[in-house]
PyMOL commands that place a pseudoatom at each C-alpha (Angstrom):
pseudoatom trace, name=CA, resn=MET, resi=1, chain=A, elem=C, hetatm=0, pos=[-0.108, 0.060, -0.151]
pseudoatom trace, name=CA, resn=SER, resi=2, chain=A, elem=C, hetatm=0, pos=[1.505, 3.758, -0.826]
pseudoatom trace, name=CA, resn=VAL, resi=3, chain=A, elem=C, hetatm=0, pos=[2.222, 6.302, 1.468]
pseudoatom trace, name=CA, resn=TYR, resi=4, chain=A, elem=C, hetatm=0, pos=[-0.372, 8.027, -0.331]
pseudoatom trace, name=CA, resn=TRP, resi=5, chain=A, elem=C, hetatm=0, pos=[-3.669, 5.766, 0.554]
pseudoatom trace, name=CA, resn=PHE, resi=6, chain=A, elem=C, hetatm=0, pos=[-2.161, 4.904, 4.196]
pseudoatom trace, name=CA, resn=GLU, resi=7, chain=A, elem=C, hetatm=0, pos=[-2.671, 9.349, 4.371]
pseudoatom trace, name=CA, resn=LEU, resi=8, chain=A, elem=C, hetatm=0, pos=[-5.787, 9.300, 2.589]
pseudoatom trace, name=CA, resn=ILE, resi=9, chain=A, elem=C, hetatm=0, pos=[-7.499, 6.167, 4.825]
pseudoatom trace, name=CA, resn=LEU, resi=10, chain=A, elem=C, hetatm=0, pos=[-6.231, 8.388, 8.110]
pseudoatom trace, name=CA, resn=VAL, resi=11, chain=A, elem=C, hetatm=0, pos=[-7.427, 11.067, 6.711]
pseudoatom trace, name=CA, resn=LEU, resi=12, chain=A, elem=C, hetatm=0, pos=[-10.832, 9.683, 6.493]
pseudoatom trace, name=CA, resn=ILE, resi=13, chain=A, elem=C, hetatm=0, pos=[-10.811, 8.080, 10.396]
pseudoatom trace, name=CA, resn=LEU, resi=14, chain=A, elem=C, hetatm=0, pos=[-9.996, 11.554, 11.511]
pseudoatom trace, name=CA, resn=PHE, resi=15, chain=A, elem=C, hetatm=0, pos=[-13.253, 12.746, 9.833]
pseudoatom trace, name=CA, resn=ILE, resi=16, chain=A, elem=C, hetatm=0, pos=[-15.431, 10.621, 11.308]
pseudoatom trace, name=CA, resn=LEU, resi=17, chain=A, elem=C, hetatm=0, pos=[-14.092, 10.733, 14.225]
pseudoatom trace, name=CA, resn=ILE, resi=18, chain=A, elem=C, hetatm=0, pos=[-14.556, 14.752, 14.087]
pseudoatom trace, name=CA, resn=GLY, resi=19, chain=A, elem=C, hetatm=0, pos=[-17.789, 13.907, 13.427]
pseudoatom trace, name=CA, resn=ALA, resi=20, chain=A, elem=C, hetatm=0, pos=[-18.295, 12.193, 15.914]
pseudoatom trace, name=CA, resn=ALA, resi=21, chain=A, elem=C, hetatm=0, pos=[-17.498, 14.210, 18.067]
pseudoatom trace, name=CA, resn=ILE, resi=22, chain=A, elem=C, hetatm=0, pos=[-18.972, 17.242, 17.301]
pseudoatom trace, name=CA, resn=THR, resi=23, chain=A, elem=C, hetatm=0, pos=[-22.551, 15.042, 17.132]
pseudoatom trace, name=CA, resn=LEU, resi=24, chain=A, elem=C, hetatm=0, pos=[-21.731, 13.877, 20.805]
pseudoatom trace, name=CA, resn=ALA, resi=25, chain=A, elem=C, hetatm=0, pos=[-21.105, 17.412, 22.215]
pseudoatom trace, name=CA, resn=ILE, resi=26, chain=A, elem=C, hetatm=0, pos=[-24.325, 18.482, 20.453]
pseudoatom trace, name=CA, resn=LEU, resi=27, chain=A, elem=C, hetatm=0, pos=[-26.225, 15.843, 21.978]
pseudoatom trace, name=CA, resn=PHE, resi=28, chain=A, elem=C, hetatm=0, pos=[-24.321, 16.344, 25.477]
pseudoatom trace, name=CA, resn=PHE, resi=29, chain=A, elem=C, hetatm=0, pos=[-25.239, 19.992, 25.963]
pseudoatom trace, name=CA, resn=LEU, resi=30, chain=A, elem=C, hetatm=0, pos=[-28.997, 19.121, 24.342]
pseudoatom trace, name=CA, resn=LYS, resi=31, chain=A, elem=C, hetatm=0, pos=[-29.502, 16.923, 26.796]
pseudoatom trace, name=CA, resn=LYS, resi=32, chain=A, elem=C, hetatm=0, pos=[-30.644, 18.970, 29.462]
pseudoatom trace, name=CA, resn=TYR, resi=33, chain=A, elem=C, hetatm=0, pos=[-33.312, 20.096, 27.219]
pseudoatom trace, name=CA, resn=ASN, resi=34, chain=A, elem=C, hetatm=0, pos=[-36.705, 17.830, 27.190]
pseudoatom trace, name=CA, resn=LYS, resi=35, chain=A, elem=C, hetatm=0, pos=[-38.513, 19.120, 24.311]
pseudoatom trace, name=CA, resn=GLY, resi=36, chain=A, elem=C, hetatm=0, pos=[-40.045, 17.711, 21.779]
pseudoatom trace, name=CA, resn=VAL, resi=37, chain=A, elem=C, hetatm=0, pos=[-38.319, 18.700, 19.002]
pseudoatom trace, name=CA, resn=VAL, resi=38, chain=A, elem=C, hetatm=0, pos=[-35.151, 17.711, 21.199]
pseudoatom trace, name=CA, resn=LYS, resi=39, chain=A, elem=C, hetatm=0, pos=[-36.381, 14.765, 21.786]
pseudoatom trace, name=CA, resn=SER, resi=40, chain=A, elem=C, hetatm=0, pos=[-36.640, 14.133, 17.603]
pseudoatom trace, name=CA, resn=LEU, resi=41, chain=A, elem=C, hetatm=0, pos=[-33.584, 15.685, 17.402]
pseudoatom trace, name=CA, resn=ILE, resi=42, chain=A, elem=C, hetatm=0, pos=[-31.957, 13.077, 19.898]
pseudoatom trace, name=CA, resn=ASN, resi=43, chain=A, elem=C, hetatm=0, pos=[-33.889, 10.571, 17.934]
pseudoatom trace, name=CA, resn=PHE, resi=44, chain=A, elem=C, hetatm=0, pos=[-32.977, 11.679, 14.253]
pseudoatom trace, name=CA, resn=VAL, resi=45, chain=A, elem=C, hetatm=0, pos=[-28.852, 11.647, 15.519]
pseudoatom trace, name=CA, resn=THR, resi=46, chain=A, elem=C, hetatm=0, pos=[-29.305, 8.141, 16.878]
pseudoatom trace, name=CA, resn=SER, resi=47, chain=A, elem=C, hetatm=0, pos=[-29.994, 6.473, 13.889]
pseudoatom trace, name=CA, resn=LYS, resi=48, chain=A, elem=C, hetatm=0, pos=[-28.495, 4.023, 11.762]
pseudoatom trace, name=CA, resn=GLY, resi=49, chain=A, elem=C, hetatm=0, pos=[-29.111, 6.459, 8.711]
pseudoatom trace, name=CA, resn=PHE, resi=50, chain=A, elem=C, hetatm=0, pos=[-27.773, 8.975, 10.328]
pseudoatom trace, name=CA, resn=TRP, resi=51, chain=A, elem=C, hetatm=0, pos=[-24.353, 7.558, 10.861]
pseudoatom trace, name=CA, resn=LEU, resi=52, chain=A, elem=C, hetatm=0, pos=[-24.494, 6.297, 7.379]
pseudoatom trace, name=CA, resn=SER, resi=53, chain=A, elem=C, hetatm=0, pos=[-24.719, 9.876, 6.359]
pseudoatom trace, name=CA, resn=VAL, resi=54, chain=A, elem=C, hetatm=0, pos=[-22.190, 10.848, 7.812]
pseudoatom trace, name=CA, resn=LEU, resi=55, chain=A, elem=C, hetatm=0, pos=[-19.836, 8.272, 7.123]
pseudoatom trace, name=CA, resn=ILE, resi=56, chain=A, elem=C, hetatm=0, pos=[-20.748, 8.402, 3.200]
pseudoatom trace, name=CA, resn=GLY, resi=57, chain=A, elem=C, hetatm=0, pos=[-19.988, 11.951, 3.888]
pseudoatom trace, name=CA, resn=ALA, resi=58, chain=A, elem=C, hetatm=0, pos=[-16.676, 11.962, 4.971]
pseudoatom trace, name=CA, resn=ILE, resi=59, chain=A, elem=C, hetatm=0, pos=[-15.797, 9.170, 3.012]
pseudoatom trace, name=CA, resn=LEU, resi=60, chain=A, elem=C, hetatm=0, pos=[-17.295, 11.422, 0.052]
pseudoatom trace, name=CA, resn=GLY, resi=61, chain=A, elem=C, hetatm=0, pos=[-15.351, 14.829, 0.690]
pseudoatom trace, name=CA, resn=PRO, resi=62, chain=A, elem=C, hetatm=0, pos=[-11.595, 13.834, 1.284]
pseudoatom trace, name=CA, resn=LEU, resi=63, chain=A, elem=C, hetatm=0, pos=[-11.996, 11.541, -2.425]
pseudoatom trace, name=CA, resn=SER, resi=64, chain=A, elem=C, hetatm=0, pos=[-13.637, 14.212, -3.946]
pseudoatom trace, name=CA, resn=VAL, resi=65, chain=A, elem=C, hetatm=0, pos=[-10.885, 16.659, -2.923]
pseudoatom trace, name=CA, resn=ALA, resi=66, chain=A, elem=C, hetatm=0, pos=[-8.169, 14.473, -3.875]
pseudoatom trace, name=CA, resn=LEU, resi=67, chain=A, elem=C, hetatm=0, pos=[-9.852, 13.236, -7.154]
pseudoatom trace, name=CA, resn=VAL, resi=68, chain=A, elem=C, hetatm=0, pos=[-10.285, 17.652, -8.143]
pseudoatom trace, name=CA, resn=ILE, resi=69, chain=A, elem=C, hetatm=0, pos=[-6.024, 17.835, -7.072]
pseudoatom trace, name=CA, resn=TRP, resi=70, chain=A, elem=C, hetatm=0, pos=[-5.476, 14.930, -9.338]
pseudoatom trace, name=CA, resn=ILE, resi=71, chain=A, elem=C, hetatm=0, pos=[-7.185, 15.522, -12.198]
pseudoatom trace, name=CA, resn=ALA, resi=72, chain=A, elem=C, hetatm=0, pos=[-5.700, 19.496, -11.995]
pseudoatom trace, name=CA, resn=LEU, resi=73, chain=A, elem=C, hetatm=0, pos=[-2.570, 18.187, -11.684]
pseudoatom trace, name=CA, resn=TYR, resi=74, chain=A, elem=C, hetatm=0, pos=[-3.405, 15.334, -14.697]
pseudoatom trace, name=CA, resn=VAL, resi=75, chain=A, elem=C, hetatm=0, pos=[-4.012, 18.543, -16.217]
pseudoatom trace, name=CA, resn=GLU, resi=76, chain=A, elem=C, hetatm=0, pos=[-1.373, 20.227, -16.073]
pseudoatom trace, name=CA, resn=GLY, resi=77, chain=A, elem=C, hetatm=0, pos=[1.134, 17.632, -17.036]
pseudoatom trace, name=CA, resn=PRO, resi=78, chain=A, elem=C, hetatm=0, pos=[4.778, 16.335, -15.942]
for i in range(1, 78): cmd.bond("trace and resi %d" % i, "trace and resi %d" % (i + 1))
show_as sticks, trace
zoom trace
């Protein structure tokens, strides 16, 4: 495995961990409120669909940036 793929995997893991930490921090601060909107938000964030979308976003975000950089380098040439 080349260094590029290793770094890409590390960046993906970092994005996932940052997203999870932000989400858990928001949930922690919203726990003290018991209103209906907050309860539905907590149910949404703890659902599988939300985490699937976070995972897909964490994978596709860096990959799209890497693709744009790769295309720019390819067009520019050696």
